[in-house]
C-alpha positions, 0 to 999 in steps of 0.5 A, spaced: 072 192 098 070 196 093 071 204 094 064 208 095 065 215 091 061 218 096 065 217 102 069 223 104 077 221 102 079 227 107 077 223 113 076 216 110 068 217 112 070 217 119 067 225 120 073 227 124 081 229 122 087 229 127 089 237 127 096 239 130 094 246 130 095 249 137 101 244 138 097 238 141 094 233 136 087 233 137 080 231 133 076 236 129 070 235 125 072 234 118 071 241 114 070 237 107 064 233 109 062 237 116 063 231 120 058 227 115 063 222 112 060 223 105 063 227 100 060 234 098 063 237 091 060 243 093 063 244 100 069 249 100 072 247 106 077 253 106 072 258 106 071 259 113 079 261 113 078 266 108 073 269 111 077 270 117 073 265 121 077 258 124 073 252 123 069 249 128 073 244 132 
């Protein structure tokens, strides 16, 4: 299988990650692709945390 460079590597194209924040593992929307599964080089996944707003879960 050939790698698609447009696929989000953080979530492997699924649009979701497993977060351990809060103690219990739970699924959250991928902050790097906003759940699309497609990589966006212009997206800053850590911007909400720097601005004092947690990412949507």
